[in-house]
N, C-alpha and C positions, 0 to 999 in steps of 0.2 A: 432029579439029576438026567432027565430026558433030553436030549439035546435037540432030537427032532421035535420034539413037544414044544420047548421053547421057541424054536424057530418058526414052527406052525402058528404058535400064538402071536408070535411078533408079526408076522405078516397078516393075520386076522386083523390086529389092532390097527395095523396101518389103513385098512381099508374103512376104518372108522375115524380116520384122521388124529389117532391116538399115538404121535409120534414118540413123544417121551416115554410111554409105557411100552412102545414096539421098541424101541432103542434098547430098554433095560433086558428085555428077553431076548434080543437076537445078539446082545452083548454075552449074556449067559450061554447061549446055544455056541457061540464062537469060543468060549472058554472050555466049556465040556466036550466041543469037538473042534478043535484047531484047525481040521482038514476040511471044516464046512464050507466051501467057497458062497454059497448063495447068502449066508449070514454074515460074511463081510461086504458081500455086495450090496446087500440091504441098508447095511449100516453106512456104507458110502453114499448112497443116493439119498438117504436121509438127511445125512451132514451136508450133500450138495444142495439140496433145496433149502437149507437153513443157512446158506452161504457161508458155513463153516470149511472153507475150502482145504485148510491142512488137515482135519479131520477127515474130511472125504477121500482127500488122496491118500493117506494112511491106510484107509480101510479097502479102498479099490485096488492100491498095489499088492496089498495081501491076498485079495480075490485073484488077481492076474498071475501072481507067484503061483497060486496054486492050480490055477487054469488059464493060461495064457491065451487059449483059444475062446475066451468067455466074450462073445460078440458085444453084448450089453455092456459089460465091464468095459471094454475098450471105448465104447460111444460116452461113457458116463465120464471114463477118464479123459477123453477129448475136450468136453465140457469145463473140466477144472482147469486143463492146461491152457486152454483159450483165455479164460477169465483171468488166469495168472499171467498172461501175456507170452505163454510159451507157444507161440502160432507153429512152429515147424513140428515142434513135438505132438501139438493137437492135430496136425495134418496127418502124421504118421498114425496115430492111435484111430482116426477116423478111418482112414484107408484100410487098416487093420479089420476094423468092425466091419466094414464092408464087404471085404475080402471073405470073412467068415460068415456073414449073412446079407447078402446083395439085395434082399427084398425090403430095404429100409429107405423109402423115400426121404424122410426126414434127414437121414445120415448124408444122403447126398446134396441135400438143401444146405445144410450146416457146413459141408466142405465147400461148395461153391460160395457161401457167403464168406468164408474164410478166405478165399481167393480175393473176393471181392475188397476185402480188408486191406488187401497190399497192392491194390490196384490192377490185379490180374483179371480183368472180365472175360477176356477170351477163354481162359482156363476154365473159369466158373461156368461159362455157356458150354463148354466142352462137357465138364462134370454133370451138368443138368441134364444135357442130351443122353449121357449113358445111363443115367438113373431113369429117363422117362424109357430107353430101350428096355431096360430090365425090369423095371417095376410097373408092369402093366396091372390095370386096376383089379383084375381077377386073380393076381397072384399075391396081392399085399393086404395085410390086415385092415388098413383103413384107406379105402380109395381116394376120400377126401385129400390125403396127403400127397397123392400125385397131381391133383389140382393145383397144388402149391408149387410144384415143380414147374409146371407149365406156367405158371404165374410169374414165378420168378424169372423165367427165360423171357417172357413178355416184357418185364420191367426193365431187364438189362439191354434188349432190343429197343425199346424205346428210348433209353437213355442215350444209346448210340445213333439215334436218328434213323433207325429201321422202322419205321411205324406200320407198314404193312405186314410185316414178318410178325411185330409184336401182336398186330390184333390177330392174326393167325392162331397165335400160341394162346393168347387170352380166350378166344373162341373155343377152344379145345377144353380149355380149365372150365369154363362154365357149364361145359355139357356133362362134368363128371358130377356125379350125386353128392352132395354136402360140400359142394364149392362155397367159399365164403362170400358175403355180400362185398367184401373189400375188391376181390376179383372182378366184379361186376363194375365197381367203380375205376378199376385200372383200365378196365376196356373200354370205358367212357371216355376216360383221360386220354388214351391212345387214339381213338377216333378225333379227339378235339385237336391233337397235337399233328395229326395229318390233314386238318381242316375240314372235316366231316362233321360240322357243327350239329347238324339236325340229328344223325346217328348218336352222337357222342350226348346230346341233351337226353335222348331216349334211356339210355343206359345209366346215366346219372340220375335220372328221376326213378329209375328202376332201384337203384341203389337206395335212394331214399325212403322208398317204400318198404325197404327190408331192415332198416335200422331205426332204433330209438332217436326221437327228435334230440335227445340231451347227449348222444354219442358224439364225441369229439371230431370224427371225421364228417359228421353232417354238417358242421359249418363249413369246412372246406368245400362240400359238395352243394350246399346253398351258393355259396359265393361263385363256384364254377358254373351253376345253372345261370346265375345272372349276367356273367360273363357271354354265355353261350347265346343267350336270348338276344343279348346286345349285337353280337357278331351276326346273328341270323338276321334281325332286323337290318342290319347295315347291308348285309350281302343281298336281301330282298329289294332294299332301296336302289341300290347299285344297277339292279336288273329292270 
């Protein structure tokens, strides 16, 4: 009947992907100590991963009743609300989470994508730039997450036709350790959109060297390589 021991065992079992057994001990912890915020939070995140949204919401609301200033709980709640289509409430929860813990690049990214869903790209870019201002690579747990913010800004700028600005943001992204191959591909795509075919080809080929040949994105990249080579041949022929 030791609530802390049940909680600790539940968290340890999660590390071994034993969600069912973890849930059992976390529930026991929450029964033995109804004021244990973290037990309800962990139960909520387990249910969220399993797409049991009602169960997840119930557990997280209990956690937030006990501790309204639980940044991770507010973030998890925003995910549930977004999945349920309550976008305004999701926005409120995300902004609350960021206010409590501003060094969360993924929270800024999710908030920006929430705005993109309602065609508010200008607001999305503003959120991303604010995230980049606050979340310096040396201040966050995962610097690679900062690269995702630069990448998202680059994508939105490219989609609005601001190719040079998009390239600048994507170049910043690939300079951060842990930047994903997709960012390299996006940089190639931005150069291609700007008409810089040879530079685009270099980055797309670099992307292909970084991913498995069976990767779904590889097929798109191979098609783009073919198109770029044709464009380069045409340009040289015109010269």
